[in-house]
N, C-alpha and C positions, 0 to 999 in steps of 0.2 A: 610324671607330670599328670595334671588333671585331664580327663577325656574331653571336658566341655569348656567352652569359654563363656563367660557371663556377659550378656548384652548390657551395654550401658543404658541406664534409665533415662529416657528423654524427658519425661515429666515426673516430677516428684510430688506426691500428694501426701502431706503429713498434717496432723492436727497438733497445734501448739497450745498448751495450757499457759495462761498468763502467769501462773505461779511456778511452773516447772516444765521441763522438756524431757520426754522419754523416747526410747527407741526400741524397736524389735530387732533381734538378731536376724540373721538371715538363714534343682539339684538335678537320668533317663532310665529306663526300665529294663529289667531282664526278661520281660515278656510274660511273666507269670501273673496269674490273676488272684485276687483275694476273694475267697469264696463267700465272705459275708456280704459282699456287695452285689452278688448275682441275683438273677430272678426278677420277678415283677417288682416295680417300685411300690413303696408304701404310700399311703395317703399323705399328700403333702401338707394338708391342714394349715397350720399357722405360717408355713413358709410360702404360701401362695403369692402374697404380695411381693416377696423378695424375688421369687422366680419370674413373676410378671415383669418386674423392673429390669432384670437382666435380659429377658427375652426381647423387650422393647429396645433396650440399649443395643443389642446385637443386630436388630432389624433396622433401626433408625440411626445408629451411630451415637456417639457421646460427644457433645460439645464440651470443650475444656472447662468452661465455667459451671457445667452441670455435673461433672464427675463426682460421684459420691463415695462414701466410705466403703471400702472393700472392692472398688472397681478398677484399681490401678492396673492389675494384670490383664483384665478383660479389655481395658482401654488400649493396651499395647497390641493385643491380638486384632482388635478392630482396625487400628492404624495400619497393621501389616496386611491383613487379609480382606478388609472391606466387607463386601456383601457376602463373602463365604465364611465369615467369622462364626456364624451360627452352626456350621458343621464342625468347627474346630473347638468349640466350647460346649461343655455339657454339665450335667448335674446328677447327683445321686443322694439318697438318704440312707444312712445307716448309723448305728450307735458306735462311734469310734471310742468314746471315753468309757463306755461300759456302765453308765448310770441309768440305763433304761430309756433315755431320751435320745431319739435319733438326731444326729447332726446333718445339716445340709451342706454338701460340698459342691462348690463350683470349680470345675477343673478343666484341664486341657485334654483334648482327644488326640492321641497320637496315631491310633489305628481306627479309621473311620468305620462306621457301621456298614456291614455288607447289605446288599439288596435283600429286603425282607426281614432284616434284623432291626431290633429297636435300639440297641445300644452299641456304642463304640468303646474303645479301651483307652485308658490314660492314667498317668500317675501324678502329674503336676497339679497342685492345688492353688488356685487363684484366690479363693476365699472360703472360709469355713464358718458356718453359723450354728449356734445352738439355741435352745429355747429356755428362757428364764421367765417364770411366772406367765407362760403362755405368749411371750413376746420374743421375736427373733433378735438375737444379739450376736454381733460379729465376734468370733473368737480370735481369728488372725487372718491376715491376707499376705499374698506374695506377688512379686513382680520380677522384672528382668534381673535386677542386681540383688535381689533378696528373695530367692525362690524356696518353695516348700514342696516336698514330694511325699506321698504316702508310702510307708514302709511296712504296713501290716501290723495288726495287734496293738493298736494305739501307739504307734511310733510314727513320727513325722521327721523326715530328713530335711535339713536346712543347709543351703549353700549360698554364700553371698560374697560380694567383692566391693571394695572401696578403692580400687586401683591396683597397679602392678605389685605393690608392696603388701597390700592388705587383703587377705582372704580369710573367711570364716566358714566353718562347716560343723555340723553337730547333729545330735539326735534328741528329739523332744517327745513329750507325750502330752495329751490333753489332760487338764486337771479333772478330778472326779466329776465336777459339775459341768465340764465341757467349755468353760468360759475363757480359760487362759492356757498358754503353753508352759510346761514345766521342763526344765533342762535336765537331761541325763548325762550327756557328754558334749563338750564344746571345745573345738580346736581353732586356733587362729595363728596367723603370722604377724610379725611386727619387726620393725627395724631395730637393730642392736647398737647402732652408732649414729651419730649426728649426720654423717655423710650418706646415710642410707645405702651403704655398701654391703652390709652384712645383715642377713635376715635370721630371725629366731622363730622357733616353733613352740607353741604354748598349749596348755590344756587346763580346763577346770570343769566343774559340774554346776556352776552358777549361771552360766550364760553371759558372763561379763567380759567385755573386751578390755582387759586390764592385766598387764604382765605382773603387777604387784600382788595380785590375788590368785595367780595362776602358777602352775608348775612348768618350768622351761624344760622341754623334752630333749634328751640327749640322743637325737636321731639326725640322719642326713635328710636332704630334700626328698630323695626317692622313697625312703621309709615313711616320711610324713605323708606324702601323697598316696602311699599304699593304704594308709588308714582311711583316707577319703574314698579310695576305690572300694574298700571292703564295705563301707557304709552304703555306697552307691549300689552295690550288688544286692542289697536288701530291699531296694525299692520294688513295690508291687503295683500292678495295674488294678484299677477300679473299673467297673462297668458304668459308663456314663451315658445318659440319654442326651443326644444332641439338642440344643435349643432350636435348631431348625425344624424339629418335629414337635416342639412344645406348643400346646394350645393354651391361650390365655385363660386364666380362671375368672376374669371379670372383676377382680378386686382392683383397688387403686394402687397399682404397682409401678407406675411409670413416672413418678414425680421426684426421683432423686434419692436422697439418703434414707436409711432407716433411722428414724429420730428426726433431728432438726434439719431444716431445708436451707440451702443457700439461695438467697435472692439474687438472680442474675443482674438486677439493676444495681447491685452493690459492687459488681466486678469492674475493676479498672485495670487496663493493660498498660504497663509501663514501657515494655520493650516488645516489639513484634519480632522475636528472634527464635529460631529453631532450637537454640540451646537454652531457652528460658524454661523455668519451672513454675508449675502451678502450686502455690502454697496456700493452704487453707488455715486461716486463723479462727480459733474458737475460744470462747470465754466460759469459765466455770460459773461465773456470776457477772452481771452486767457491769461494764466499765464505760466511762464517758470519754468523749473526744478521742477516739481511737484513730491512729494514723499509721500508715505504712510509709517507711522512710527510705530514700536512697542516700547512702552515706558517701561523702567525698573526703579522702584523707587530706588533712591540712598540715599536720606536723607530728613528730614523735621525738622522744628523748631517751637518754640512757636508762631512765627508770621504767622504760616500757610504757610510758604514758602516751596514748595516741589520741589526737584531737581530730574530730570530724566536723564538717559542715553537713547539714541535713536538708534534703529536698523532699517535700511532701508529695508522695506518689498517689496516695489515696486516703480519704478520710471519711469517717462516719460519726454522727453525733453520739451513737452508743453501739457497743458491741455486746450482744446478748447471747445467752446459751441457745436461744431458739433461732438466731440468725447469724451463722458464721460468715466469714468474709473470705473470698478467694481473690488472690492477687498474683499476677504473673511477675516473677522476679528473675533477674539474670545474675547468678552468682559467679564470682571469679576472683582469682588471686588469693594470696595468703592473708591479706588484710580485709576485714569485713567491709562489704559495700551495701548491705541491706540491714534494715532494722525496723522497729515499731515503737510506738509510745502510746500512753493512755493516761487518763487522770483517775487515780484511785479514790476510795471512799473518803479519804481525809483531804482530798483536793490537791494531792501531790502528783506532779508529773513523773511518771516512771517510764524509762526507755531501755531498750535492749537491742543488741545486734542479733542478726539471724545469719547462721552459716551452715554449710553442708559439711558434715564430718567426712574426712578422707578415709576414715576407718571402716564405717559401715553404711555410709550414705544417709544417715539420719540427720535431722535438723538439730542444731545446737544454738543456744542463746546465752548471751553474756550481758550483765547489767551495764548500763551507761549512766554516767553522771551528767546532768544537764546544767551547763554553765552559760546562762544567757542564751545566745543563739548557737552555741557550740555544744557538742556532745563528746564526752571524754571517756575513753575506755581504760 
């Protein structure tokens, strides 16, 4: 059995493209340190604004509507530790990918810095940034149900859960340019029958949660989790400087995302519920009459045609790449209860459901047909 249990994510922050929906896949340490992160920190340079932003978040907290790209894991720490979060989150700069450009790692500190020492130790990565043409770019981020841990020598261990039946783990590496994760090994569990009574164990090297493109392993449960245990043993500590000792650089780092900003005036809260999720909608190009919808089931038939009524939860005249929209949604049940619509360049109303995947916690969308005041799946 696994040594750890994955904490359920209280707030899910995902960016939805209006054309498609993607997801990232989804770990403790043996106490050893990775030598390439030791010693004095390099000059932060282009990462100063990012560091300032995290430092201010950890000191002042993160309002749900202001949570930006890469901040999900740090948001969870702040919610748990409050004013002490600055001691539990740190940063380091080193070249993980080997392209000569140092990455910025925002990580969890599991062993606090001792009196007189500048750095603590930790292996969990909440966010990793690289530099592209002199500009910081988020490579990947992790949180409670989708965690990443440093495993040394450009290896990143990933462990995630989408419920009791669905677990994934694997090993990744940063691409040569440091901008994306590339899969080396990916393992996952999946039900083998409609009654969810038998579980199967699968492997591939593409990072896809898909039994059809994977090898089903002829192993028992104990042997399968032994693979996870062996990967877990490869995790290595990094030396991290706590944000509690970080001095602001003076750059404008406290204003939200790297890139586009979310205007808090556009935020509408549909349900004030602890189980609700913050969903961030963003458009690759401007669309008109964007609406977030609450869907109510009306009827279904043997052809799997499902008819919904829709309630407008939030609306803006235009959704632009520069101004994403954050909406609090409460997901539940097997039938979609949330969606969105907009008017495309041809003047056609396009609508979609929004659901949380039970496999990896990512957001999924399905197109809806608009029939008068009804929406049909």
